[in-house]
N, C-alpha and C positions, 0 to 999 in steps of 0.2 A: 492210759495215763502213768502209766509207773516204767512204763518204757524209757526214756529220757532218766528218768532218777536213777536208774540201775547201771548208768554209765558214771563212775565214780569221777571224773572230771565235772562235768556236768554238776554233778550233785554237790561238789564244793562251791561251783562258783554260783546256785540255784541257794545254799547257804548263804555264800555273802551278801548277796541280792537280797534276799530276805530280813536278813541281819540289816544293813545300812535302810534298808525301808522302813523297817519299825525302828530305829532311831531317827530319822527324817520325821516319822511319823509326830514323836515327843516331840520335835524342837518345833514343829510349826503350832504345835498346843503349844510352848515356853515362851513361843516367838510374838503370839499374840499378849499374852501376861503380859511381858517384856514391854511391849506395846504400848499397854495400859498404861503401866507406873511411870512410864516416860510420859507419852503425853497426856495422859485420859478418856477427855470425849474426843478428842482427835487421834485418837489409836487407829480407828477406821480407816482416816483418812492417809496413814503412816503405812498401813499392812496394805494398803491399795497401790502407793506408790511402789512398793518394795514389789509388788505383783507384777507390774507394769516393767519395772527393773530387771527384774528375772525373764522377764519373754522379751526386752530389748537385747537383753545379752544372747538368749538364745536364738536369737533371728539372727543378729549382727556381729558377735563373736564368735561363735561354735565354727564356723570356717575356717575362720584364722588359727584358730585350738587347732583344730584338726589339723590344720596344713603345717603349724608350726612344730605338730609330734609326731607326724607323719614316719617320721625317719630313727622315731626313738622304740627301742624295743615294747610290746606292747603291757605283757607281764610289768614289767616294772613300771610303766608310766599307771597300770591300774594299783597298782600296792604305795606309789606316790601319791596320786590324787587322794587314796583312801588316807592318808597320814598327813597329806594337809588340812583336809577337810576336818579331821579329829583335832589339831593344834587350833584352826579356826573357830571349832565350836568351843572349843574350850575356853575364849575370849570374849565368849560374848557373858557370862556374870556377870564380868568386870568392866561393864559400861556403863558411862552416864549419861551420855547424850543420843540425842536421834541419828546427828548424823554418822558416829562410830556403829549406830544398828546398820546402819546402809551401808560402811565400808566394808564390814566383815560378812554382812550379807551378800555384797556385789564377790568377794572373793571367794566367797562355798559354791555361788554359780556358775564362777568361772570354773572352777573344779569337775563341778557336775559337766558342765558344757563339753568339757573332755571327757570326762568319765563313761559319759551314758552311750554316745557313739560309738567309740573301742568297744565297751561290753561288749554292745550289742553283736559289732561286729566281729568279735569272737568266738561266740554261740554256734554260727554253722560251721567255725575249721573244725571247734568240736565234736559237732554232730552233722558230718556230710551228708548221712542220709535224710532224704528228704521228707518224708513221716515222719522218724523219730523228730526232725527240727521242727515239724507240724505241731507236735505234742510237746516239747520245748518252748515253745512259744503260748500255748493254750497253759499248760503248767507257770509259766514266768507271765501272764495275767492274771491267773488266780492268785499272785501272791499279791501283786497292786491292789488287789478286788479288797484280800484280805487284813492287806494293813493299812485299805481304810476304814473297815469295821472296826479292826483287833487295837490301833495305836490309840483315838481319842479316849476309848474306854479303860485302857494300859496306865492314860496320862490322869485320867481320872482317880483312879487307884493310888498310884503314886504318890498323886500331891494329898490325900488324905493325909499320910505320913512327913514328908517333906515337902520342901520349896520347889517353886516352878527349875530354880536354879541349879536343882540334880537334874532334869530329865536333860540340860544340856549337857551335861558328865555324862549322862548315860548317853548320848547321841554318840558323845566321841569314842567311847568304847565301843559301841558298833561296829564302827568304822576303822576300829584299829583291830575287831575280828577279822572284818571283811578282810583287811587287808593280809592279815593271818591267814583267813582261806586261800587267797591268790596267790600267797605262798606257796603253798602246799597244791598250785597246780602247775603240773607240765603242758603249760601249753603249747599247743603247735604254732612255729615260726611259718607267719606268712613267707611267703617271696619275696626277693628283693624287690622293691620299689623303682620305677624306672628313673632316670636325672627329670627334674623339671623345676622351672622355674617359680617362685612360692606366689606367684599370681596362681599359673597354671594350677599350682595343686586347691589354690584357698575355692577355683571356683570350678575343679572336674566334678564333682559329685552335682553342685545344680545343674553342670550344663548336662549331664547325662541323664539328671532329672526329668528335665524338660524338654529331652531328645527321644526320651522312649516312651511311647505310647501307652504301656501300662502303670509306669512312675508318673504321667500326666495324669490318669487318673487318680491317681490316688492323691497326688497333690489338690484335685476339686473334689476328691470326698472328703479330703480334711477340712472343708469348708462347713460340712454337712455333720460331723464328729462338732466339731469348736461350736457350731449354730445350738446343736442339743445339749453340750455339758458344759455351754455358759449358762445359760439359760438354768438350768439347774443349780450349777454352783452361787450363782449371782442373784439369782431370784429367787432361791426359794423360802427365805427366810422373809422375801416382802410378803412372797404368796399366801403361808400360812400364817403370818402375825395380823398382818392387814385384811388381807381378803376375807382368808377363811376364818380368823379369829382364834388360833389355836397355840400353845404353848412351847417354849422351845421342846421336848419331848417329841412332839409331833412334827418340828424341823427337822429333830438327829432321825425321824423314823422314815421321814421321804427321803434323806442322803442315804439310809441303807439302804431303802429302795432303789435306786441307781447301783446299787453296789451288787445288791441282790441279783440283779436282772445281769449285771456284769459278770458275775461268776456263773449264773446259771448258761449263759454266751457261752463263755470258754472252755464247762464242762460239754458243750456239745457240739462244738464247733468241730474240733477235727472229722468225726463225723461228716457231718456236712458238706465239707469241703471237699472229702472223697466221695462225697457223691454227685454233686454242682457246682464245684473249681471253683477256683476264686472270685473270678469275676462275678459270676451270678450267686454267690453268696456276699460281696461285700455291695453290690449294686441295691439288694435287698435291704442290707445295712440302710443304707444314702438313703431308699422308701420309707424305712419304719422310721426312721428320724423325721423325718418329714412330717408324717402321719401322726405321730404321737405328740408332734407341736401342735398341728391343725386341732388335733380332739383336744389337747390341753388347753385350749383359750376357751374350750364351753365345758370345762370340768367344775362343778361346783361342790366336791368334797374333797377331803382330804382323799377319799379311797379310790375317787376317781383321777386326781392328779398322782398318786402312787403310782397305778397303774402304768401312767403316761412316763412316767419316771423310772419305774424300772423296762419299761421301751426302749426308752431312751441308753438307756444303760446296756442291754441288751447289745440292740444295734449297734452301740459305738466298738465292743469289743470286735462284731462282726465286719467292722473296716479293721482297726486298731492291729488283728490280731495278725491276720494272712499278711501285714505291709512286709514284715519280716521277709517273708519268702518268696515277696517279688522282687526285691532289693536282691536276696541272694540267685536268683535266677539271673538277671539283670546283671550283675558285676561280676569281676572275677579278684582272684585274694588280695590282687594290686588296688583295687578300684574300690571293694568293698568298704574300707572305712572312711571315706570320702563319699561314698553313697548314702551310707547311716549317718553322717555329720550333716549332710543335705536334706536326709528326711527329716532329721534331727530339727532344723532351724527351721524349714517349710513347713514344717508342722504347725508352729510354736508362732509359726508367720501369722497362719488361719485364726490362734487363740487371741492375737494381740489382736485381729479386727474384731474379732466374737465378744470378747469380755467387754469394750467399753460401749460397743452397740446394747447389748445385755442391760449394760447397768444405767446408761442414759435414757433407754426408753422403760427401763422398768420406773424409772420415777416418776412417769406418768401413771395419771388416774387412773385410765384404762389401760389394764395390763395385756388387754388384749393384740396392743400397736406393738408390742413386744414381742409377743407370740408369731406374729404374723411376718413380721419381719425375721424374723429367725426362721422361721418355716420357710420364707422365700429364699433365701441364703442356702439351707437345706437341699433343696430341693433343684436350683440354679446350679450347686455344685455336683448332685446326682446326672445332672441332665446334663453338664457337661464332661462327667466321668463317660458318662455311656457312651458318647458325641467320640470322645478320643481313644478310645480303650477300644477296639476294634474287637469281637469277640472271635476272630481266629486271632 
């Protein structure tokens, strides 16, 4: 696991990623508190609308932003988007109306829709060796999982001494630090892009995705990932408080189980891929997600549900992490940013389907309905992936 971190450029990029992730985690907590101050009991509605807005931006606008920025130097683009996010976040402590929160949140996620695919496309340029790149993907996955576990605790610690406005300032500082780390990275220059029309640039990645069997399989598997993940994200509090009679600490423990399962998967994934290959590992992840949702239907204790949630975290990482390998194998220097942008948009499309499905069905008295529907979605996604992605 140390091999990618021994590379100085990747080490700086990884530090930039971790720094900005921690800051974003702090802002997630602060936004919830800000929404409650502005909307009171309707804060959940505000946050739900913001989450839906984020998904729509990622699905509809990420390819457009990718096409507009394709000819921009990638290093300058990453720095500019980090600094833009820092400036936007600094405006959040001064908002007094709900519409202002929506406007700033829209701007932040427009920047994220440009930053994330460009950042992902940079890593294989820095680490062209397949084995090292695989371990870099696992390390990056660990960064996300650690942030999910650490950021809420860090936010709680900070809030004991300052108001939540300080979390926005801290997030702005992390974006600035991330930009400075990228400034110190002499990134390889991609090959000059071919002359293409704007429509061609905007649709190139999606066309490559849907024309390539392994990427069509990946798209289908994202439905399985979103089915399991949305159930855990949306309905954990309902299951713990209403069905199992637990409290807030039990809700936190169940969410930690998802992160723990994902971390374990990231640590073992390079060895699993070396032995079984991408297709077998990823289809196994889809099957495990289906099984976890089916078994969770009958879970009558917190411990049983925690095991199912840990399996969901473990299986989701079996699919999410190798995705970069498939894209790198499919694309060249010129098309890689477009294909990563397509992956970003299409994966969030699956979440846009699964989130409202989990929320709407989770409101019913019989939670087995939600589990069953999402298990069927996961099963269908896995079956389609096995069909469209041939073993050879």
